[in-house]
Biopython code that builds the backbone (N, CA, C, O; Angstrom):
import numpy as np
from Bio.PDB.StructureBuilder import StructureBuilder

atoms = [
    (1, "MET", "N", (3.860, -12.996, 5.932)),
    (1, "MET", "CA", (4.408, -11.792, 5.357)),
    (1, "MET", "C", (4.437, -11.941, 3.828)),
    (1, "MET", "O", (4.811, -12.994, 3.310)),
    (2, "ILE", "N", (4.049, -10.906, 3.131)),
    (2, "ILE", "CA", (3.993, -10.917, 1.674)),
    (2, "ILE", "C", (5.354, -10.527, 1.099)),
    (2, "ILE", "O", (5.997, -9.597, 1.586)),
    (3, "THR", "N", (5.778, -11.230, 0.079)),
    (3, "THR", "CA", (7.074, -10.973, -0.546)),
    (3, "THR", "C", (6.947, -10.000, -1.720)),
    (3, "THR", "O", (5.848, -9.726, -2.203)),
    (4, "ALA", "N", (8.087, -9.488, -2.165)),
    (4, "ALA", "CA", (8.111, -8.618, -3.340)),
    (4, "ALA", "C", (7.586, -9.364, -4.573)),
    (4, "ALA", "O", (6.889, -8.776, -5.400)),
    (5, "ASP", "N", (7.914, -10.638, -4.696)),
    (5, "ASP", "CA", (7.409, -11.421, -5.836)),
    (5, "ASP", "C", (5.888, -11.527, -5.809)),
    (5, "ASP", "O", (5.243, -11.463, -6.855)),
    (6, "ALA", "N", (5.317, -11.688, -4.628)),
    (6, "ALA", "CA", (3.854, -11.753, -4.516)),
    (6, "ALA", "C", (3.223, -10.408, -4.890)),
    (6, "ALA", "O", (2.157, -10.377, -5.505)),
    (7, "LEU", "N", (3.864, -9.310, -4.527)),
    (7, "LEU", "CA", (3.355, -7.983, -4.914)),
    (7, "LEU", "C", (3.387, -7.815, -6.426)),
    (7, "LEU", "O", (2.447, -7.287, -7.020)),
    (8, "ARG", "N", (4.467, -8.266, -7.042)),
    (8, "ARG", "CA", (4.585, -8.149, -8.501)),
    (8, "ARG", "C", (3.524, -8.967, -9.231)),
    (8, "ARG", "O", (3.178, -8.653, -10.370)),
    (9, "ALA", "N", (3.008, -10.004, -8.595)),
    (9, "ALA", "CA", (1.997, -10.867, -9.218)),
    (9, "ALA", "C", (0.577, -10.318, -9.070)),
    (9, "ALA", "O", (-0.350, -10.828, -9.699)),
    (10, "MET", "N", (0.400, -9.288, -8.247)),
    (10, "MET", "CA", (-0.945, -8.729, -8.038)),
    (10, "MET", "C", (-1.349, -7.843, -9.214)),
    (10, "MET", "O", (-0.485, -7.305, -9.907)),
    (11, "PRO", "N", (-2.660, -7.687, -9.447)),
    (11, "PRO", "CA", (-3.140, -6.810, -10.517)),
    (11, "PRO", "C", (-2.702, -5.363, -10.294)),
    (11, "PRO", "O", (-2.665, -4.876, -9.164)),
    (12, "GLY", "N", (-2.376, -4.700, -11.377)),
    (12, "GLY", "CA", (-1.910, -3.321, -11.322)),
    (12, "GLY", "C", (-3.019, -2.295, -11.429)),
    (12, "GLY", "O", (-4.202, -2.636, -11.400)),
    (13, "PRO", "N", (-2.627, -1.028, -11.552)),
    (13, "PRO", "CA", (-3.590, 0.079, -11.535)),
    (13, "PRO", "C", (-4.529, 0.124, -12.729)),
    (13, "PRO", "O", (-5.531, 0.838, -12.685)),
    (14, "ASP", "N", (-4.243, -0.606, -13.783)),
    (14, "ASP", "CA", (-5.119, -0.593, -14.953)),
    (14, "ASP", "C", (-6.271, -1.591, -14.849)),
    (14, "ASP", "O", (-7.036, -1.748, -15.801)),
    (15, "ARG", "N", (-6.405, -2.258, -13.724)),
    (15, "ARG", "CA", (-7.379, -3.338, -13.553)),
    (15, "ARG", "C", (-8.779, -2.852, -13.184)),
    (15, "ARG", "O", (-9.751, -3.546, -13.481)),
    (16, "TRP", "N", (-8.918, -1.700, -12.556)),
    (16, "TRP", "CA", (-10.195, -1.256, -11.988)),
    (16, "TRP", "C", (-11.253, -0.992, -13.061)),
    (16, "TRP", "O", (-10.953, -0.747, -14.229)),
    (17, "ARG", "N", (-12.501, -1.055, -12.605)),
    (17, "ARG", "CA", (-13.660, -0.744, -13.442)),
    (17, "ARG", "C", (-14.485, 0.329, -12.733)),
    (17, "ARG", "O", (-14.425, 0.422, -11.507)),
    (18, "PRO", "N", (-15.243, 1.130, -13.454)),
    (18, "PRO", "CA", (-16.010, 2.210, -12.820)),
    (18, "PRO", "C", (-16.953, 1.740, -11.705)),
    (18, "PRO", "O", (-17.236, 2.510, -10.787)),
    (19, "ALA", "N", (-17.436, 0.518, -11.760)),
    (19, "ALA", "CA", (-18.377, 0.027, -10.738)),
    (19, "ALA", "C", (-17.663, -0.543, -9.500)),
    (19, "ALA", "O", (-18.323, -0.910, -8.528)),
    (20, "CYS", "N", (-16.352, -0.620, -9.526)),
    (20, "CYS", "CA", (-15.593, -1.205, -8.411)),
    (20, "CYS", "C", (-15.601, -0.301, -7.179)),
    (20, "CYS", "O", (-15.666, 0.922, -7.296)),
    (21, "PRO", "N", (-15.535, -0.918, -5.995)),
    (21, "PRO", "CA", (-15.376, -0.123, -4.776)),
    (21, "PRO", "C", (-14.096, 0.707, -4.801)),
    (21, "PRO", "O", (-14.005, 1.722, -4.111)),
    (22, "CYS", "N", (-13.106, 0.286, -5.587)),
    (22, "CYS", "CA", (-11.815, 0.980, -5.623)),
    (22, "CYS", "C", (-11.777, 2.121, -6.634)),
    (22, "CYS", "O", (-10.765, 2.815, -6.728)),
    (23, "ALA", "N", (-12.843, 2.333, -7.386)),
    (23, "ALA", "CA", (-12.820, 3.340, -8.450)),
    (23, "ALA", "C", (-12.500, 4.744, -7.933)),
    (23, "ALA", "O", (-11.929, 5.553, -8.664)),
    (24, "ARG", "N", (-12.855, 5.035, -6.706)),
    (24, "ARG", "CA", (-12.589, 6.365, -6.140)),
    (24, "ARG", "C", (-11.137, 6.546, -5.733)),
    (24, "ARG", "O", (-10.705, 7.664, -5.455)),
    (25, "LEU", "N", (-10.385, 5.461, -5.694)),
    (25, "LEU", "CA", (-8.990, 5.507, -5.255)),
    (25, "LEU", "C", (-8.046, 5.526, -6.449)),
    (25, "LEU", "O", (-7.560, 4.480, -6.878)),
    (26, "GLN", "N", (-7.792, 6.689, -6.972)),
    (26, "GLN", "CA", (-6.813, 6.873, -8.043)),
    (26, "GLN", "C", (-5.589, 7.499, -7.389)),
    (26, "GLN", "O", (-5.343, 8.697, -7.529)),
    (27, "CYS", "N", (-4.838, 6.694, -6.688)),
    (27, "CYS", "CA", (-3.765, 7.199, -5.832)),
    (27, "CYS", "C", (-2.425, 6.578, -6.198)),
    (27, "CYS", "O", (-1.979, 5.618, -5.569)),
    (28, "ALA", "N", (-1.791, 7.135, -7.218)),
    (28, "ALA", "CA", (-0.490, 6.634, -7.640)),
    (28, "ALA", "C", (0.548, 6.863, -6.543)),
    (28, "ALA", "O", (1.431, 6.031, -6.331)),
    (29, "GLY", "N", (0.437, 7.988, -5.854)),
    (29, "GLY", "CA", (1.285, 8.275, -4.698)),
    (29, "GLY", "C", (0.457, 8.120, -3.434)),
    (29, "GLY", "O", (-0.741, 7.846, -3.504)),
    (30, "TRP", "N", (1.079, 8.292, -2.296)),
    (30, "TRP", "CA", (0.361, 8.157, -1.022)),
    (30, "TRP", "C", (-0.668, 9.262, -0.873)),
    (30, "TRP", "O", (-0.369, 10.433, -1.107)),
    (31, "GLU", "N", (-1.881, 8.893, -0.484)),
    (31, "GLU", "CA", (-2.943, 9.865, -0.231)),
    (31, "GLU", "C", (-3.606, 9.541, 1.090)),
    (31, "GLU", "O", (-3.764, 8.377, 1.457)),
    (32, "SER", "N", (-3.992, 10.597, 1.803)),
    (32, "SER", "CA", (-4.730, 10.415, 3.045)),
    (32, "SER", "C", (-6.170, 10.053, 2.719)),
    (32, "SER", "O", (-6.767, 10.604, 1.794)),
    (33, "ILE", "N", (-6.717, 9.125, 3.486)),
    (33, "ILE", "CA", (-8.118, 8.750, 3.335)),
    (33, "ILE", "C", (-8.768, 8.877, 4.707)),
    (33, "ILE", "O", (-8.090, 8.751, 5.726)),
    (34, "GLY", "N", (-10.060, 9.123, 4.743)),
    (34, "GLY", "CA", (-10.750, 9.373, 6.000)),
    (34, "GLY", "C", (-10.789, 8.191, 6.950)),
    (34, "GLY", "O", (-10.721, 8.364, 8.167)),
    (35, "ALA", "N", (-10.897, 6.998, 6.403)),
    (35, "ALA", "CA", (-10.988, 5.785, 7.225)),
    (35, "ALA", "C", (-10.205, 4.684, 6.527)),
    (35, "ALA", "O", (-10.052, 4.715, 5.306)),
    (36, "PRO", "N", (-9.711, 3.716, 7.280)),
    (36, "PRO", "CA", (-8.937, 2.649, 6.647)),
    (36, "PRO", "C", (-9.777, 1.811, 5.688)),
    (36, "PRO", "O", (-11.000, 1.745, 5.813)),
    (37, "LEU", "N", (-9.113, 1.177, 4.737)),
    (37, "LEU", "CA", (-9.794, 0.248, 3.840)),
    (37, "LEU", "C", (-10.392, -0.879, 4.686)),
    (37, "LEU", "O", (-9.820, -1.271, 5.702)),
    (38, "ALA", "N", (-11.526, -1.385, 4.266)),
    (38, "ALA", "CA", (-12.204, -2.410, 5.067)),
    (38, "ALA", "C", (-13.090, -3.271, 4.189)),
    (38, "ALA", "O", (-13.417, -2.909, 3.058)),
    (39, "GLU", "N", (-13.469, -4.414, 4.730)),
    (39, "GLU", "CA", (-14.428, -5.296, 4.063)),
    (39, "GLU", "C", (-15.806, -4.653, 4.156)),
    (39, "GLU", "O", (-16.037, -3.896, 5.099)),
    (40, "PRO", "N", (-16.709, -4.898, 3.264)),
    (40, "PRO", "CA", (-16.697, -5.892, 2.204)),
    (40, "PRO", "C", (-16.120, -5.389, 0.876)),
    (40, "PRO", "O", (-15.892, -6.196, -0.026)),
    (41, "GLY", "N", (-15.877, -4.082, 0.728)),
    (41, "GLY", "CA", (-15.368, -3.565, -0.542)),
    (41, "GLY", "C", (-13.936, -3.966, -0.837)),
    (41, "GLY", "O", (-13.519, -4.025, -1.994)),
    (42, "PHE", "N", (-13.188, -4.241, 0.221)),
    (42, "PHE", "CA", (-11.786, -4.619, 0.089)),
    (42, "PHE", "C", (-11.532, -5.850, 0.939)),
    (42, "PHE", "O", (-12.243, -6.107, 1.910)),
    (43, "ARG", "N", (-10.516, -6.604, 0.568)),
    (43, "ARG", "CA", (-10.132, -7.760, 1.387)),
    (43, "ARG", "C", (-8.663, -7.625, 1.758)),
    (43, "ARG", "O", (-7.833, -7.224, 0.941)),
    (44, "ARG", "N", (-8.362, -7.963, 2.984)),
    (44, "ARG", "CA", (-6.981, -7.895, 3.458)),
    (44, "ARG", "C", (-6.217, -9.084, 2.888)),
    (44, "ARG", "O", (-6.635, -10.232, 3.039)),
    (45, "VAL", "N", (-5.094, -8.799, 2.231)),
    (45, "VAL", "CA", (-4.257, -9.834, 1.632)),
    (45, "VAL", "C", (-3.181, -10.264, 2.616)),
    (45, "VAL", "O", (-2.869, -11.450, 2.724)),
    (46, "GLY", "N", (-2.616, -9.304, 3.332)),
    (46, "GLY", "CA", (-1.558, -9.621, 4.285)),
    (46, "GLY", "C", (-0.772, -8.385, 4.673)),
    (46, "GLY", "O", (-1.252, -7.258, 4.544)),
    (47, "THR", "N", (0.435, -8.608, 5.146)),
    (47, "THR", "CA", (1.272, -7.520, 5.638)),
    (47, "THR", "C", (2.658, -7.578, 5.013)),
    (47, "THR", "O", (3.125, -8.641, 4.604)),
    (48, "LEU", "N", (3.303, -6.425, 4.945)),
    (48, "LEU", "CA", (4.697, -6.346, 4.541)),
    (48, "LEU", "C", (5.606, -6.246, 5.763)),
    (48, "LEU", "O", (6.830, -6.279, 5.644)),
    (49, "ARG", "N", (5.000, -6.125, 6.917)),
    (49, "ARG", "CA", (5.770, -5.989, 8.154)),
    (49, "ARG", "C", (6.395, -7.334, 8.532)),
    (49, "ARG", "O", (5.710, -8.355, 8.581)),
    (50, "GLU", "N", (7.701, -7.319, 8.797)),
    (50, "GLU", "CA", (8.383, -8.545, 9.197)),
    (50, "GLU", "C", (7.956, -8.921, 10.611)),
    (50, "GLU", "O", (8.002, -8.079, 11.508)),
    (51, "PRO", "N", (7.544, -10.163, 10.829)),
    (51, "PRO", "CA", (6.967, -10.556, 12.122)),
    (51, "PRO", "C", (7.941, -10.493, 13.298)),
    (51, "PRO", "O", (7.510, -10.313, 14.437)),
    (52, "ASP", "N", (9.221, -10.633, 13.050)),
    (52, "ASP", "CA", (10.182, -10.649, 14.158)),
    (52, "ASP", "C", (10.874, -9.299, 14.383)),
    (52, "ASP", "O", (11.854, -9.227, 15.125)),
    (53, "VAL", "N", (10.375, -8.230, 13.753)),
    (53, "VAL", "CA", (10.958, -6.896, 13.911)),
    (53, "VAL", "C", (9.972, -6.013, 14.685)),
    (53, "VAL", "O", (8.875, -5.721, 14.209)),
    (54, "ASP", "N", (10.385, -5.596, 15.883)),
    (54, "ASP", "CA", (9.506, -4.763, 16.713)),
    (54, "ASP", "C", (9.333, -3.353, 16.156)),
    (54, "ASP", "O", (8.220, -2.829, 16.125)),
    (55, "GLU", "N", (10.417, -2.747, 15.724)),
    (55, "GLU", "CA", (10.373, -1.380, 15.218)),
    (55, "GLU", "C", (11.067, -1.323, 13.853)),
    (55, "GLU", "O", (12.292, -1.223, 13.781)),
    (56, "PRO", "N", (10.278, -1.387, 12.766)),
    (56, "PRO", "CA", (10.875, -1.356, 11.424)),
    (56, "PRO", "C", (11.625, -0.041, 11.175)),
    (56, "PRO", "O", (11.320, 0.987, 11.781)),
    (57, "THR", "N", (12.587, -0.093, 10.293)),
    (57, "THR", "CA", (13.386, 1.077, 9.976)),
    (57, "THR", "C", (12.544, 2.204, 9.374)),
    (57, "THR", "O", (11.476, 1.965, 8.810)),
    (58, "VAL", "N", (13.039, 3.420, 9.504)),
    (58, "VAL", "CA", (12.403, 4.573, 8.854)),
    (58, "VAL", "C", (13.248, 5.046, 7.673)),
    (58, "VAL", "O", (13.033, 6.135, 7.141)),
    (59, "GLU", "N", (14.199, 4.228, 7.274)),
    (59, "GLU", "CA", (15.040, 4.542, 6.115)),
    (59, "GLU", "C", (14.249, 4.285, 4.835)),
    (59, "GLU", "O", (13.579, 3.262, 4.694)),
    (60, "GLU", "N", (14.343, 5.241, 3.904)),
    (60, "GLU", "CA", (13.689, 5.094, 2.608)),
    (60, "GLU", "C", (14.629, 4.415, 1.616)),
    (60, "GLU", "O", (15.833, 4.310, 1.847)),
    (61, "TRP", "N", (14.049, 3.955, 0.506)),
    (61, "TRP", "CA", (14.846, 3.418, -0.583)),
    (61, "TRP", "C", (15.844, 4.509, -0.980)),
    (61, "TRP", "O", (15.442, 5.660, -1.145)),
    (62, "PRO", "N", (17.128, 4.186, -1.139)),
    (62, "PRO", "CA", (18.146, 5.202, -1.432)),
    (62, "PRO", "C", (17.794, 6.076, -2.637)),
    (62, "PRO", "O", (17.490, 5.583, -3.723)),
    (63, "GLY", "N", (17.846, 7.377, -2.409)),
    (63, "GLY", "CA", (17.598, 8.339, -3.476)),
    (63, "GLY", "C", (16.144, 8.593, -3.818)),
    (63, "GLY", "O", (15.859, 9.329, -4.762)),
    (64, "SER", "N", (15.223, 8.008, -3.082)),
    (64, "SER", "CA", (13.803, 8.198, -3.425)),
    (64, "SER", "C", (13.105, 9.110, -2.423)),
    (64, "SER", "O", (13.617, 9.386, -1.338)),
    (65, "ARG", "N", (11.957, 9.553, -2.809)),
    (65, "ARG", "CA", (11.042, 10.281, -1.943)),
    (65, "ARG", "C", (9.753, 9.479, -1.957)),
    (65, "ARG", "O", (9.074, 9.409, -2.981)),
    (66, "PHE", "N", (9.408, 8.869, -0.818)),
    (66, "PHE", "CA", (8.293, 7.921, -0.832)),
    (66, "PHE", "C", (6.969, 8.564, -1.211)),
    (66, "PHE", "O", (6.042, 7.850, -1.594)),
    (67, "TRP", "N", (6.841, 9.892, -1.118)),
    (67, "TRP", "CA", (5.593, 10.575, -1.486)),
    (67, "TRP", "C", (5.389, 10.631, -2.997)),
    (67, "TRP", "O", (4.266, 10.817, -3.466)),
    (68, "SER", "N", (6.453, 10.476, -3.746)),
    (68, "SER", "CA", (6.379, 10.591, -5.197)),
    (68, "SER", "C", (5.574, 9.442, -5.813)),
    (68, "SER", "O", (5.647, 8.302, -5.353)),
    (69, "ALA", "N", (4.812, 9.757, -6.849)),
    (69, "ALA", "CA", (3.997, 8.742, -7.526)),
    (69, "ALA", "C", (4.846, 7.694, -8.233)),
    (69, "ALA", "O", (4.371, 6.588, -8.489)),
    (70, "ASP", "N", (6.093, 8.024, -8.551)),
    (70, "ASP", "CA", (6.954, 7.054, -9.218)),
    (70, "ASP", "C", (8.020, 6.482, -8.281)),
    (70, "ASP", "O", (8.990, 5.880, -8.743)),
    (71, "ALA", "N", (7.847, 6.665, -6.979)),
    (71, "ALA", "CA", (8.803, 6.122, -6.006)),
    (71, "ALA", "C", (8.767, 4.601, -6.026)),
    (71, "ALA", "O", (7.695, 4.007, -6.139)),
    (72, "PRO", "N", (9.929, 3.969, -5.918)),
    (72, "PRO", "CA", (9.968, 2.508, -5.865)),
    (72, "PRO", "C", (9.209, 1.987, -4.640)),
    (72, "PRO", "O", (9.178, 2.630, -3.591)),
    (73, "ILE", "N", (8.609, 0.832, -4.796)),
    (73, "ILE", "CA", (7.918, 0.169, -3.687)),
    (73, "ILE", "C", (8.865, -0.907, -3.171)),
    (73, "ILE", "O", (9.008, -1.972, -3.771)),
    (74, "SER", "N", (9.503, -0.605, -2.053)),
    (74, "SER", "CA", (10.493, -1.506, -1.472)),
    (74, "SER", "C", (9.974, -2.035, -0.137)),
    (74, "SER", "O", (9.957, -1.298, 0.849)),
    (75, "PRO", "N", (9.551, -3.297, -0.088)),
    (75, "PRO", "CA", (8.971, -3.846, 1.135)),
    (75, "PRO", "C", (9.847, -3.736, 2.380)),
    (75, "PRO", "O", (9.328, -3.780, 3.496)),
    (76, "ARG", "N", (11.142, -3.596, 2.219)),
    (76, "ARG", "CA", (12.041, -3.514, 3.382)),
    (76, "ARG", "C", (12.357, -2.085, 3.806)),
    (76, "ARG", "O", (13.105, -1.878, 4.761)),
    (77, "HIS", "N", (11.797, -1.093, 3.109)),
    (77, "HIS", "CA", (12.059, 0.308, 3.434)),
    (77, "HIS", "C", (10.775, 1.020, 3.832)),
    (77, "HIS", "O", (9.670, 0.577, 3.518)),
    (78, "PHE", "N", (10.950, 2.134, 4.529)),
    (78, "PHE", "CA", (9.839, 2.956, 4.995)),
    (78, "PHE", "C", (9.130, 3.601, 3.815)),
    (78, "PHE", "O", (9.790, 4.000, 2.856)),
    (79, "PRO", "N", (7.822, 3.716, 3.854)),
    (79, "PRO", "CA", (6.857, 3.243, 4.838)),
    (79, "PRO", "C", (6.301, 1.860, 4.519)),
    (79, "PRO", "O", (5.433, 1.349, 5.227)),
    (80, "TYR", "N", (6.810, 1.263, 3.446)),
    (80, "TYR", "CA", (6.263, -0.029, 2.996)),
    (80, "TYR", "C", (6.433, -1.127, 4.031)),
    (80, "TYR", "O", (5.602, -2.030, 4.128)),
    (81, "ASN", "N", (7.510, -1.052, 4.806)),
    (81, "ASN", "CA", (7.771, -2.070, 5.825)),
    (81, "ASN", "C", (6.793, -1.993, 6.994)),
    (81, "ASN", "O", (6.907, -2.767, 7.946)),
    (82, "ARG", "N", (5.850, -1.086, 6.935)),
    (82, "ARG", "CA", (4.813, -0.939, 7.959)),
    (82, "ARG", "C", (3.413, -1.053, 7.348)),
    (82, "ARG", "O", (2.425, -0.681, 7.981)),
    (83, "CYS", "N", (3.334, -1.562, 6.130)),
    (83, "CYS", "CA", (2.072, -1.572, 5.377)),
    (83, "CYS", "C", (1.303, -2.878, 5.479)),
    (83, "CYS", "O", (1.856, -3.960, 5.678)),
    (84, "GLU", "N", (0.009, -2.716, 5.331)),
    (84, "GLU", "CA", (-0.895, -3.827, 5.089)),
    (84, "GLU", "C", (-1.211, -3.807, 3.597)),
    (84, "GLU", "O", (-1.261, -2.742, 2.981)),
    (85, "VAL", "N", (-1.421, -4.971, 3.029)),
    (85, "VAL", "CA", (-1.762, -5.082, 1.613)),
    (85, "VAL", "C", (-3.230, -5.460, 1.519)),
    (85, "VAL", "O", (-3.680, -6.419, 2.146)),
    (86, "TRP", "N", (-3.965, -4.700, 0.735)),
    (86, "TRP", "CA", (-5.396, -4.917, 0.527)),
    (86, "TRP", "C", (-5.664, -5.054, -0.962)),
    (86, "TRP", "O", (-4.856, -4.624, -1.786)),
    (87, "ALA", "N", (-6.782, -5.644, -1.304)),
    (87, "ALA", "CA", (-7.192, -5.783, -2.702)),
    (87, "ALA", "C", (-8.667, -5.439, -2.816)),
    (87, "ALA", "O", (-9.451, -5.691, -1.901)),
    (88, "CYS", "N", (-9.029, -4.861, -3.946)),
    (88, "CYS", "CA", (-10.435, -4.588, -4.221)),
    (88, "CYS", "C", (-11.155, -5.934, -4.317)),
    (88, "CYS", "O", (-10.682, -6.851, -4.989)),
    (89, "ALA", "N", (-12.285, -6.043, -3.649)),
    (89, "ALA", "CA", (-13.032, -7.305, -3.648)),
    (89, "ALA", "C", (-13.617, -7.621, -5.021)),
    (89, "ALA", "O", (-13.896, -8.782, -5.321)),
    (90, "ALA", "N", (-13.805, -6.597, -5.861)),
    (90, "ALA", "CA", (-14.402, -6.830, -7.175)),
    (90, "ALA", "C", (-13.371, -7.134, -8.261)),
    (90, "ALA", "O", (-13.539, -8.084, -9.026)),
    (91, "CYS", "N", (-12.304, -6.332, -8.332)),
    (91, "CYS", "CA", (-11.355, -6.493, -9.442)),
    (91, "CYS", "C", (-9.986, -7.026, -9.021)),
    (91, "CYS", "O", (-9.195, -7.432, -9.872)),
    (92, "GLY", "N", (-9.702, -7.030, -7.736)),
    (92, "GLY", "CA", (-8.432, -7.556, -7.249)),
    (92, "GLY", "C", (-7.281, -6.579, -7.245)),
    (92, "GLY", "O", (-6.178, -6.932, -6.828)),
    (93, "ARG", "N", (-7.511, -5.334, -7.709)),
    (93, "ARG", "CA", (-6.435, -4.334, -7.736)),
    (93, "ARG", "C", (-5.857, -4.158, -6.341)),
    (93, "ARG", "O", (-6.595, -4.061, -5.361)),
    (94, "GLY", "N", (-4.533, -4.116, -6.258)),
    (94, "GLY", "CA", (-3.861, -4.055, -4.970)),
    (94, "GLY", "C", (-3.635, -2.651, -4.454)),
    (94, "GLY", "O", (-3.461, -1.701, -5.218)),
    (95, "PHE", "N", (-3.644, -2.544, -3.119)),
    (95, "PHE", "CA", (-3.391, -1.279, -2.431)),
    (95, "PHE", "C", (-2.493, -1.513, -1.231)),
    (95, "PHE", "O", (-2.544, -2.561, -0.587)),
    (96, "LEU", "N", (-1.678, -0.522, -0.947)),
    (96, "LEU", "CA", (-0.848, -0.524, 0.247)),
    (96, "LEU", "C", (-1.464, 0.474, 1.205)),
    (96, "LEU", "O", (-1.817, 1.585, 0.810)),
    (97, "GLN", "N", (-1.594, 0.084, 2.460)),
    (97, "GLN", "CA", (-2.189, 0.973, 3.464)),
    (97, "GLN", "C", (-1.224, 1.126, 4.633)),
    (97, "GLN", "O", (-0.723, 0.148, 5.189)),
    (98, "TYR", "N", (-0.986, 2.363, 4.981)),
    (98, "TYR", "CA", (-0.064, 2.711, 6.057)),
    (98, "TYR", "C", (-0.769, 3.711, 6.957)),
    (98, "TYR", "O", (-1.392, 4.651, 6.464)),
    (99, "THR", "N", (-0.683, 3.530, 8.249)),
    (99, "THR", "CA", (-1.300, 4.465, 9.182)),
    (99, "THR", "C", (-0.214, 5.210, 9.933)),
    (99, "THR", "O", (0.564, 4.620, 10.682)),
    (100, "GLU", "N", (-0.176, 6.515, 9.719)),
    (100, "GLU", "CA", (0.759, 7.411, 10.409)),
    (100, "GLU", "C", (0.097, 7.819, 11.720)),
    (100, "GLU", "O", (-1.051, 8.265, 11.737)),
    (101, "VAL", "N", (0.825, 7.662, 12.804)),
    (101, "VAL", "CA", (0.280, 8.018, 14.115)),
    (101, "VAL", "C", (1.212, 9.038, 14.743)),
    (101, "VAL", "O", (2.405, 8.786, 14.912)),
    (102, "GLY", "N", (0.657, 10.192, 15.087)),
    (102, "GLY", "CA", (1.424, 11.248, 15.744)),
    (102, "GLY", "C", (0.849, 11.523, 17.117)),
    (102, "GLY", "O", (-0.022, 10.797, 17.596)),
    (103, "GLY", "N", (1.337, 12.563, 17.738)),
    (103, "GLY", "CA", (0.895, 12.900, 19.091)),
    (103, "GLY", "C", (-0.608, 13.112, 19.210)),
    (103, "GLY", "O", (-1.222, 12.663, 20.178)),
    (104, "TYR", "N", (-1.204, 13.792, 18.235)),
    (104, "TYR", "CA", (-2.624, 14.129, 18.325)),
    (104, "TYR", "C", (-3.412, 13.732, 17.084)),
    (104, "TYR", "O", (-4.528, 14.213, 16.885)),
    (105, "TYR", "N", (-2.859, 12.874, 16.259)),
    (105, "TYR", "CA", (-3.583, 12.537, 15.030)),
    (105, "TYR", "C", (-3.307, 11.100, 14.589)),
    (105, "TYR", "O", (-2.324, 10.473, 14.984)),
    (106, "VAL", "N", (-4.213, 10.616, 13.761)),
    (106, "VAL", "CA", (-4.056, 9.345, 13.066)),
    (106, "VAL", "C", (-4.381, 9.640, 11.606)),
    (106, "VAL", "O", (-5.449, 10.167, 11.294)),
    (107, "ASP", "N", (-3.461, 9.300, 10.722)),
    (107, "ASP", "CA", (-3.638, 9.581, 9.302)),
    (107, "ASP", "C", (-3.549, 8.270, 8.525)),
    (107, "ASP", "O", (-2.477, 7.674, 8.425)),
    (108, "HIS", "N", (-4.673, 7.828, 7.980)),
    (108, "HIS", "CA", (-4.704, 6.615, 7.168)),
    (108, "HIS", "C", (-4.300, 7.001, 5.748)),
    (108, "HIS", "O", (-4.911, 7.877, 5.135)),
    (109, "ARG", "N", (-3.273, 6.343, 5.235)),
    (109, "ARG", "CA", (-2.776, 6.646, 3.899)),
    (109, "ARG", "C", (-2.837, 5.393, 3.036)),
    (109, "ARG", "O", (-2.658, 4.273, 3.513)),
    (110, "VAL", "N", (-3.094, 5.615, 1.760)),
    (110, "VAL", "CA", (-3.194, 4.495, 0.836)),
    (110, "VAL", "C", (-2.467, 4.846, -0.462)),
    (110, "VAL", "O", (-2.433, 6.000, -0.888)),
    (111, "ARG", "N", (-1.898, 3.828, -1.067)),
    (111, "ARG", "CA", (-1.255, 3.966, -2.377)),
    (111, "ARG", "C", (-1.616, 2.739, -3.189)),
    (111, "ARG", "O", (-1.525, 1.611, -2.703)),
    (112, "GLN", "N", (-2.034, 2.966, -4.448)),
    (112, "GLN", "CA", (-2.322, 1.811, -5.279)),
    (112, "GLN", "C", (-1.034, 1.076, -5.587)),
    (112, "GLN", "O", (0.030, 1.682, -5.711)),
    (113, "LEU", "N", (-1.137, -0.199, -5.705)),
    (113, "LEU", "CA", (0.025, -1.030, -5.985)),
    (113, "LEU", "C", (0.279, -1.056, -7.487)),
    (113, "LEU", "O", (-0.583, -1.463, -8.266)),
    (114, "ASP", "N", (1.463, -0.620, -7.880)),
    (114, "ASP", "CA", (1.889, -0.736, -9.262)),
    (114, "ASP", "C", (3.019, -1.756, -9.278)),
    (114, "ASP", "O", (4.144, -1.434, -8.894)),
    (115, "PRO", "N", (2.738, -2.985, -9.719)),
    (115, "PRO", "CA", (3.757, -4.039, -9.705)),
    (115, "PRO", "C", (5.053, -3.646, -10.410)),
    (115, "PRO", "O", (6.115, -4.159, -10.057)),
    (116, "ALA", "N", (4.996, -2.763, -11.382)),
    (116, "ALA", "CA", (6.195, -2.339, -12.112)),
    (116, "ALA", "C", (7.160, -1.553, -11.234)),
    (116, "ALA", "O", (8.338, -1.428, -11.571)),
    (117, "LEU", "N", (6.676, -1.019, -10.107)),
    (117, "LEU", "CA", (7.510, -0.215, -9.215)),
    (117, "LEU", "C", (8.097, -1.008, -8.056)),
    (117, "LEU", "O", (8.875, -0.466, -7.270)),
    (118, "VAL", "N", (7.738, -2.284, -7.937)),
    (118, "VAL", "CA", (8.232, -3.099, -6.825)),
    (118, "VAL", "C", (9.698, -3.458, -7.059)),
    (118, "VAL", "O", (10.069, -3.971, -8.115)),
    (119, "VAL", "N", (10.523, -3.175, -6.044)),
    (119, "VAL", "CA", (11.967, -3.501, -6.122)),
    (119, "VAL", "C", (12.340, -4.515, -5.061)),
    (119, "VAL", "O", (13.501, -4.912, -4.967)),
]
sb = StructureBuilder()
sb.init_structure("model")
sb.init_model(0)
sb.init_chain("A")
sb.init_seg("    ")
for serial, (resi, resn, name, xyz) in enumerate(atoms, 1):
    if name == "N":
        sb.init_residue(resn, " ", resi, " ")
    sb.init_atom(name, np.array(xyz, "f"), 0.0, 1.0, " ", f" {name:<3s}", serial, name[0])
structure = sb.get_structure()
């Protein structure tokens, strides 16, 4: 499981280059993407999900709206507690990936990691 300190140590949103696989992902807030991030353009770093918790909480960071581009990134709160952490294979820029699953849909969502927002 990845810690908040490890997230803060990852490259931020200013790291990308136009030739990077991540250049198309300018997602300060959560955005739906057609398919999940995958190799070879991205590499899986790990998970924020606690291994001994079957059903993580759906409580958000107090006073925040997780959809907001300036919402705090709190690994113990929804939806971060259900995220996988990925990095661009070229520049190392970090991304959080969360998959929303409903009755008739699957929605892959991604947010770029801004270390300054990690709480």
